[in-house]
C-alpha positions as CSV (number, residue, x, y, z in Angstrom):
1,X,-7.4,-12.9,-35.2
2,X,-8.2,-11.0,-32.0
3,X,-10.1,-7.8,-32.4
4,X,-9.7,-5.1,-29.8
5,X,-12.6,-2.9,-28.8
6,X,-11.7,0.8,-28.8
7,X,-10.7,1.0,-25.1
8,X,-11.4,-2.4,-23.7
9,X,-10.2,-5.9,-23.5
10,X,-9.8,-8.3,-26.5
11,X,-13.2,-9.7,-27.3
12,X,-12.3,-13.2,-26.2
13,X,-11.5,-12.0,-22.7
14,X,-14.2,-12.0,-20.1
15,X,-14.6,-8.4,-18.8
16,X,-14.2,-9.6,-15.3
17,X,-10.8,-11.2,-16.1
18,X,-9.7,-8.1,-17.8
19,X,-10.7,-5.9,-14.8
20,X,-9.1,-8.3,-12.3
21,X,-5.8,-8.2,-14.2
22,X,-5.8,-4.4,-14.5
23,X,-7.3,-3.5,-11.0
24,X,-5.9,-6.1,-8.7
25,X,-2.3,-4.7,-8.4
26,X,-3.7,-1.2,-8.0
27,X,-6.2,-2.3,-5.3
28,X,-3.6,-4.2,-3.3
29,X,-1.1,-1.3,-3.3
30,X,-3.3,1.8,-3.7
31,X,-1.9,3.7,-0.7
32,X,1.7,3.4,-1.8
33,X,1.0,5.7,-4.7
34,X,-0.6,8.5,-2.7
35,X,1.8,9.8,-0.1
36,X,4.9,10.3,-2.2
37,X,3.1,12.6,-4.5
38,X,1.7,14.7,-1.6
39,X,5.0,15.3,0.2
40,X,6.6,16.6,-3.0
41,X,5.0,20.0,-2.3
42,X,7.1,21.7,0.3
43,X,4.3,23.3,2.3
44,X,2.0,20.3,2.2
45,X,4.9,17.9,2.8
46,X,6.1,19.7,5.9
47,X,2.6,19.8,7.3
48,X,2.1,16.0,6.7
49,X,5.5,15.0,8.0
50,X,4.8,16.9,11.2
51,X,1.6,14.9,11.9
52,X,1.3,11.8,13.9
53,X,1.1,8.8,11.5
54,X,-0.5,5.5,12.1
55,X,-1.6,2.5,10.1
56,X,-4.8,0.9,11.3
57,X,-5.5,-2.8,10.9
58,X,-9.1,-3.0,10.1
59,X,-9.3,-6.7,9.3
60,X,-11.9,-7.3,12.0
61,X,-14.4,-5.0,10.2
62,X,-17.5,-6.4,8.5
63,X,-16.5,-4.8,5.2
64,X,-13.2,-4.2,3.4
65,X,-11.9,-0.8,2.5
66,X,-12.5,0.6,-1.0
67,X,-10.1,2.7,-3.0
68,X,-10.7,5.1,-5.9
69,X,-9.0,7.2,-8.5
70,X,-8.8,9.9,-5.7
71,X,-8.3,8.0,-2.4
72,X,-6.6,10.7,-0.4
73,X,-9.1,12.1,2.1
74,X,-8.6,15.2,4.3
75,X,-11.0,16.5,6.9
76,X,-10.2,20.0,8.1
77,X,-7.4,22.1,6.8
78,X,-3.7,21.4,7.4
79,X,-3.6,24.3,9.8
80,X,-6.5,22.9,11.9
81,X,-5.6,21.0,15.0
82,X,-8.5,18.6,14.2
83,X,-7.2,17.8,10.7
84,X,-7.3,14.1,9.7
85,X,-5.7,12.7,6.6
86,X,-6.6,9.2,5.6
87,X,-6.4,6.8,2.7
88,X,-6.7,3.0,2.3
89,X,-3.4,1.2,2.0
90,X,-5.1,-2.0,0.9
91,X,-8.5,-3.6,1.6
92,X,-7.7,-4.2,5.3
93,X,-5.3,-1.4,6.3
94,X,-5.6,2.4,6.3
95,X,-3.1,5.2,6.8
96,X,-4.4,7.9,9.1
97,X,-2.5,11.0,10.2
98,X,-3.6,13.5,12.8
99,X,-2.1,16.6,14.4
100,X,-3.4,15.8,17.8
101,X,-3.4,12.5,19.8
102,X,-6.9,13.3,21.1
103,X,-8.2,13.2,17.6
104,X,-6.5,9.9,17.0
105,X,-8.0,8.5,20.2
106,X,-11.4,9.7,19.0
107,X,-11.0,8.0,15.6
108,X,-9.9,4.7,17.4
109,X,-12.9,5.0,19.7
110,X,-15.3,4.7,16.7
111,X,-14.4,1.1,16.2
112,X,-13.3,-0.7,13.1
113,X,-16.7,-0.9,11.4
114,X,-17.4,2.9,11.7
115,X,-13.8,3.7,10.6
116,X,-14.2,1.6,7.5
117,X,-17.7,3.0,6.7
118,X,-16.5,6.6,7.2
119,X,-13.4,6.1,5.0
120,X,-15.4,4.2,2.3
121,X,-18.0,7.0,2.2
122,X,-15.4,9.7,1.9
123,X,-13.3,7.8,-0.7
124,X,-16.5,7.0,-2.8
125,X,-18.0,10.5,-2.5
126,X,-14.9,12.2,-3.7
127,X,-14.0,9.7,-6.5
128,X,-13.6,11.3,-9.9
129,X,-14.7,8.4,-12.0
130,X,-13.9,5.0,-10.4
131,X,-14.1,3.2,-7.1
132,X,-12.4,-0.2,-6.6
133,X,-13.2,-3.1,-4.4
134,X,-12.2,-6.7,-4.3
135,X,-15.7,-8.0,-4.5
136,X,-19.1,-6.9,-5.6
137,X,-20.3,-6.6,-2.0
138,X,-19.9,-2.8,-2.1
139,X,-21.7,-2.3,-5.3
140,X,-25.0,-0.8,-3.9
141,X,-23.0,1.2,-1.3
142,X,-20.9,2.8,-4.1
143,X,-23.8,3.3,-6.5
144,X,-25.7,5.3,-3.9
145,X,-22.7,7.5,-3.1
146,X,-20.7,7.9,-6.3
147,X,-21.3,11.4,-7.5
148,X,-22.0,12.2,-11.1
149,X,-19.3,14.1,-13.1
150,X,-21.5,17.2,-13.2
151,X,-22.0,17.2,-9.4
152,X,-19.5,19.2,-7.3
153,X,-17.6,17.5,-4.4
154,X,-19.0,18.8,-1.1
155,X,-15.9,17.9,1.0
156,X,-14.9,15.1,3.2
157,X,-17.1,14.1,6.1
158,X,-14.4,11.8,7.5
159,X,-14.8,11.1,11.2
160,X,-16.8,14.3,11.9
161,X,-18.6,14.4,15.2
């Protein structure tokens, strides 16, 4: 007989195996779940659709991208010319939308390591309860930045000068 813990894996499963089975598909496809929900709102959808969209290949970076239960990051308001919207698509690619090509050029000028760090910081700081990564390499990074449930989110710092 296999006993189940209240909200966890069967006891004979290693916790790591359980987590990998549950998280791996979400991690590999996290970005695919974000954008469709956002564009459902007419005002928000129109603003996002009018932005310049790009996917950035960040495979050359020292670290991989993290994702979370709230991976959508926006710096500046939708009416701001300097608005940047970003989220990880998978551990090596990010979606980034800007209103202005100069802002996109600025983001690119940061280099892949700074882009990954900025996006990982923003995704981690605004996470509600969970941050996901493919390896344990980010554990200390996440522990230092993941806010406690009682702490308010202070806003995205994504790519700010």
